[in-house]
C-alpha positions as CSV (number, residue, x, y, z in Angstrom):
1,X,-18.3,0.7,-50.8
2,X,-15.3,0.9,-53.1
3,X,-14.2,4.2,-54.6
4,X,-13.0,4.2,-58.2
5,X,-9.4,4.8,-56.9
6,X,-9.7,2.0,-54.4
7,X,-11.0,-0.4,-57.0
8,X,-8.1,0.5,-59.3
9,X,-5.6,0.1,-56.5
10,X,-7.1,-3.2,-55.4
11,X,-6.9,-4.6,-59.0
12,X,-3.4,-3.3,-59.3
13,X,-2.4,-5.2,-56.2
14,X,-3.8,-8.3,-57.9
15,X,-1.9,-7.6,-61.1
16,X,-5.2,-7.1,-63.1
17,X,-5.1,-4.2,-65.6
18,X,-8.6,-4.1,-66.9
19,X,-11.8,-4.0,-64.9
20,X,-13.1,-7.6,-65.3
21,X,-16.7,-8.5,-66.2
22,X,-18.6,-10.7,-63.6
23,X,-18.0,-14.0,-65.4
24,X,-16.8,-17.4,-64.1
25,X,-13.5,-17.1,-66.0
26,X,-12.8,-13.8,-64.3
27,X,-13.9,-15.1,-60.9
28,X,-11.3,-17.8,-61.2
29,X,-8.7,-15.3,-62.2
30,X,-9.5,-13.0,-59.3
31,X,-9.3,-15.7,-56.7
32,X,-6.0,-17.1,-58.1
33,X,-4.5,-13.6,-58.1
34,X,-5.7,-13.0,-54.5
35,X,-4.3,-16.1,-52.9
36,X,-1.0,-15.8,-54.8
37,X,-0.4,-12.1,-54.1
38,X,-2.0,-11.5,-50.7
39,X,-1.1,-13.9,-47.9
40,X,-3.1,-15.0,-45.0
41,X,-1.2,-13.8,-41.9
42,X,-1.2,-13.1,-38.2
43,X,1.6,-10.5,-38.2
44,X,-0.5,-7.6,-36.9
45,X,-2.1,-9.8,-34.2
46,X,1.3,-11.1,-33.2
47,X,2.8,-7.6,-32.8
48,X,-0.2,-6.4,-30.8
49,X,-1.4,-4.1,-33.6
50,X,-4.5,-6.0,-34.8
51,X,-6.5,-4.3,-37.7
52,X,-10.2,-3.9,-37.7
53,X,-12.5,-6.3,-39.7
54,X,-14.6,-3.3,-40.9
55,X,-14.6,-3.9,-44.7
56,X,-13.7,-0.3,-45.4
57,X,-10.6,-0.7,-43.3
58,X,-9.9,-4.1,-44.7
59,X,-9.9,-2.7,-48.2
60,X,-7.3,-0.1,-47.1
61,X,-5.1,-2.9,-45.8
62,X,-5.2,-4.4,-49.3
63,X,-4.6,-1.2,-51.2
64,X,-1.9,-0.2,-48.7
65,X,0.2,-3.3,-49.6
66,X,-0.8,-5.1,-46.3
67,X,-2.8,-8.2,-45.5
68,X,-4.7,-9.9,-42.8
69,X,-6.6,-13.1,-41.9
70,X,-10.0,-14.5,-42.9
71,X,-12.3,-11.8,-41.7
72,X,-10.3,-9.0,-43.4
73,X,-9.3,-10.9,-46.5
74,X,-12.7,-12.4,-47.3
75,X,-14.4,-9.2,-46.2
76,X,-12.4,-7.1,-48.6
77,X,-12.6,-9.7,-51.4
78,X,-16.3,-10.0,-51.1
79,X,-16.6,-6.2,-51.3
80,X,-14.5,-6.1,-54.5
81,X,-16.5,-8.9,-56.1
82,X,-19.8,-7.2,-55.3
83,X,-18.4,-3.9,-56.7
84,X,-17.5,-5.8,-59.9
85,X,-21.1,-7.1,-60.3
86,X,-21.0,-10.5,-58.6
87,X,-23.7,-11.8,-56.3
88,X,-21.9,-12.6,-53.1
89,X,-23.2,-14.2,-49.9
90,X,-21.5,-14.3,-46.5
91,X,-21.8,-17.5,-44.4
92,X,-20.8,-18.5,-40.9
93,X,-18.2,-21.3,-41.0
94,X,-15.9,-23.1,-38.7
95,X,-12.5,-24.6,-39.2
96,X,-11.8,-28.0,-37.6
97,X,-8.2,-28.1,-36.3
98,X,-6.3,-31.4,-36.1
99,X,-7.5,-33.6,-33.2
100,X,-10.7,-31.5,-32.6
101,X,-14.3,-31.9,-33.5
102,X,-16.1,-30.2,-36.4
103,X,-17.8,-26.9,-35.6
104,X,-19.6,-23.9,-37.1
105,X,-18.8,-21.2,-34.7
106,X,-18.3,-18.1,-36.8
107,X,-14.5,-18.2,-36.5
108,X,-14.3,-18.3,-40.3
109,X,-16.1,-16.0,-42.8
110,X,-17.3,-18.2,-45.7
111,X,-18.2,-16.9,-49.2
112,X,-20.3,-18.1,-52.0
113,X,-20.9,-16.5,-55.4
114,X,-24.0,-17.1,-57.5
115,X,-23.5,-16.9,-61.3
116,X,-25.9,-17.4,-64.3
117,X,-25.0,-20.7,-65.9
118,X,-24.8,-21.4,-69.6
119,X,-28.3,-23.0,-69.5
120,X,-29.7,-19.8,-67.8
121,X,-29.9,-21.4,-64.4
122,X,-27.8,-20.0,-61.6
123,X,-24.8,-21.9,-60.3
124,X,-23.2,-21.3,-56.9
125,X,-19.4,-21.4,-56.2
126,X,-17.5,-21.7,-53.0
127,X,-15.0,-18.8,-53.0
128,X,-12.2,-18.2,-50.4
129,X,-9.2,-15.9,-50.2
130,X,-9.0,-16.0,-46.4
131,X,-7.7,-19.3,-45.1
132,X,-4.3,-19.7,-46.6
133,X,-4.7,-23.2,-47.8
134,X,-8.1,-23.2,-49.3
135,X,-8.4,-24.2,-53.0
136,X,-6.5,-22.1,-55.6
137,X,-9.7,-21.7,-57.6
138,X,-13.4,-21.5,-56.8
139,X,-15.2,-24.8,-56.3
140,X,-18.8,-25.4,-57.6
141,X,-21.2,-25.9,-54.7
142,X,-21.8,-29.5,-55.9
143,X,-20.7,-32.4,-53.8
144,X,-17.7,-34.2,-55.2
145,X,-14.0,-34.3,-55.4
146,X,-12.0,-31.5,-57.0
147,X,-8.3,-31.3,-58.0
148,X,-6.7,-27.9,-57.6
149,X,-3.0,-28.2,-58.6
150,X,-1.4,-31.0,-56.5
151,X,-4.2,-30.9,-53.9
152,X,-7.5,-32.7,-53.9
153,X,-10.5,-31.3,-52.0
154,X,-13.7,-33.1,-51.2
155,X,-17.0,-31.1,-50.9
156,X,-19.7,-33.1,-49.0
157,X,-22.8,-32.5,-46.8
158,X,-22.0,-31.1,-43.4
159,X,-22.5,-33.5,-40.6
160,X,-23.3,-30.7,-38.1
161,X,-25.4,-28.2,-40.2
162,X,-28.6,-29.3,-42.0
163,X,-28.3,-28.4,-45.7
164,X,-24.8,-27.1,-45.0
165,X,-21.6,-28.3,-46.6
166,X,-18.1,-29.3,-45.6
167,X,-14.8,-29.0,-47.5
168,X,-12.0,-31.3,-46.7
169,X,-8.4,-31.7,-47.8
170,X,-7.6,-35.2,-49.1
171,X,-4.2,-34.5,-47.6
172,X,-4.7,-32.2,-44.6
173,X,-2.1,-29.5,-44.1
174,X,-3.3,-27.0,-41.6
175,X,-6.7,-28.3,-40.7
176,X,-9.0,-31.3,-41.2
177,X,-12.0,-29.5,-42.8
178,X,-14.3,-26.5,-42.8
179,X,-18.1,-26.6,-42.2
180,X,-20.4,-23.9,-43.6
181,X,-23.9,-22.9,-42.6
182,X,-26.2,-22.6,-45.6
183,X,-27.9,-19.3,-44.5
184,X,-26.6,-16.1,-45.9
185,X,-25.6,-13.6,-43.3
186,X,-27.0,-10.1,-43.9
187,X,-24.1,-8.4,-42.2
188,X,-20.7,-9.1,-40.5
189,X,-22.0,-8.1,-37.1
190,X,-22.1,-11.6,-35.8
191,X,-18.5,-12.2,-36.6
192,X,-17.2,-9.2,-34.6
193,X,-17.0,-11.1,-31.2
194,X,-14.9,-13.8,-32.9
195,X,-12.6,-11.3,-34.4
196,X,-12.2,-9.6,-31.0
197,X,-11.3,-13.0,-29.5
198,X,-8.8,-13.9,-32.3
199,X,-7.1,-10.5,-32.3
200,X,-6.9,-9.6,-28.6
201,X,-7.6,-12.6,-26.3
202,X,-4.7,-14.2,-24.5
203,X,-6.4,-17.5,-25.4
204,X,-6.3,-16.8,-29.1
205,X,-4.1,-19.3,-31.1
206,X,-2.7,-16.3,-33.1
207,X,-1.8,-13.9,-30.3
208,X,1.7,-15.4,-29.9
209,X,2.1,-17.1,-33.3
210,X,3.9,-15.5,-36.3
211,X,2.3,-17.3,-39.2
212,X,1.8,-16.7,-42.9
213,X,0.3,-18.9,-45.7
214,X,0.3,-18.4,-49.4
215,X,-1.1,-20.4,-52.3
216,X,0.2,-20.8,-55.8
217,X,-1.0,-22.9,-58.7
218,X,1.2,-25.9,-57.7
219,X,2.4,-25.1,-54.2
220,X,1.3,-24.1,-50.7
221,X,3.8,-22.0,-48.6
222,X,3.7,-21.6,-44.9
223,X,6.1,-19.5,-42.7
224,X,5.7,-20.2,-39.0
225,X,8.3,-18.2,-37.1
226,X,11.5,-19.1,-38.8
227,X,10.4,-22.4,-40.4
228,X,9.4,-22.2,-44.0
229,X,7.4,-25.2,-45.3
230,X,6.4,-25.9,-48.9
231,X,3.9,-28.5,-50.0
232,X,3.7,-29.6,-53.7
233,X,3.3,-32.7,-55.7
234,X,6.5,-34.2,-54.4
235,X,5.6,-33.7,-50.7
236,X,6.8,-31.3,-48.1
237,X,10.0,-29.4,-48.0
238,X,11.2,-27.5,-44.9
239,X,13.8,-24.8,-44.5
240,X,15.0,-23.1,-41.4
241,X,15.6,-19.3,-41.8
242,X,18.1,-18.2,-39.2
243,X,19.5,-15.2,-41.0
244,X,17.5,-12.0,-40.8
245,X,18.1,-11.0,-44.4
246,X,17.0,-14.5,-45.7
247,X,13.9,-14.3,-43.5
248,X,12.9,-10.8,-44.8
249,X,13.7,-11.9,-48.4
250,X,11.3,-14.9,-48.1
251,X,8.7,-12.7,-46.5
252,X,8.9,-10.3,-49.4
253,X,9.4,-12.6,-52.4
254,X,7.4,-15.7,-51.5
255,X,4.7,-14.2,-49.3
256,X,4.6,-10.7,-50.7
257,X,4.8,-9.3,-47.2
258,X,7.2,-6.4,-47.0
259,X,6.2,-5.3,-43.5
260,X,5.4,-1.8,-44.8
261,X,3.5,-0.8,-41.6
262,X,6.7,-1.4,-39.5
263,X,9.8,0.8,-39.2
264,X,13.3,-0.6,-39.5
265,X,13.6,-0.7,-35.7
266,X,10.3,-2.5,-35.4
267,X,11.3,-5.0,-38.0
268,X,14.5,-5.8,-36.1
269,X,12.6,-6.2,-32.9
270,X,10.1,-8.4,-34.6
271,X,13.0,-10.6,-35.9
272,X,14.5,-10.8,-32.5
273,X,11.2,-11.9,-30.9
274,X,10.7,-14.5,-33.6
275,X,14.2,-15.8,-33.2
276,X,13.8,-16.1,-29.4
277,X,10.7,-18.2,-29.8
278,X,12.4,-20.3,-32.4
279,X,15.4,-21.0,-30.2
280,X,13.0,-21.8,-27.3
281,X,11.1,-24.2,-29.5
282,X,14.3,-26.0,-30.6
283,X,15.4,-26.4,-27.0
284,X,12.0,-27.9,-26.1
285,X,12.2,-30.3,-29.1
286,X,15.7,-31.3,-27.9
287,X,14.5,-32.0,-24.4
288,X,11.7,-34.1,-25.7
289,X,14.1,-36.1,-27.8
290,X,16.3,-37.1,-24.8
């Protein structure tokens, strides 16, 4: 699926110079680099230019200095891992938003990787580069609590899928938890209707939301419109970006999103739209506070 030149360009995007062997240490390195350098984002959906979730096109997003959301990011990442010699499985998963019930509805593409352990027995890891605030490193598929930087995640049996599993934040940021079905999916065909809904439906939560998320070793960054939030060991910091040059600078330096698919005029129109929504949001907050 990956050409030699695409693999080289993908690894260059991750800042990895040598082709890594399929080991646990390199799997950790690959996920860390992916979530640091390639953000989860809804930019193309927001602008009415959604990208396909075909893995070949998703790979071109990555090597072309662009990004996407779960179907594209985990689709591309799983293809890279397979090309490097890892045994990767796709799983149907569902994200539980705040105030809603758990679900496994195929609105998230889950990944697991099976590796040979030191004892010779295989070990399976939960891997994810496509949710913005998933763990910074892979998590063993063994129930328990895992610290990843300032965040703690709990892996437990799913309450809605027999033999499935559920990952929760100890300190929820963007969602309550994610449930995963245990069966490996043979193809991404079953995810296409979900992608179609997310990327084109007027009822999609992303169709009118400019949103990016990025993970670092000790921080989670989110840019929603003009509001930049950072979570770290000290709590949450918020900064309002109301100058276009500041907004573009944060996009480029924090989120590694340089809007390369958009012309100067398109970037300016994008900024104006984001600012209009931001001002409307502030007026609504002000009315509620009266």
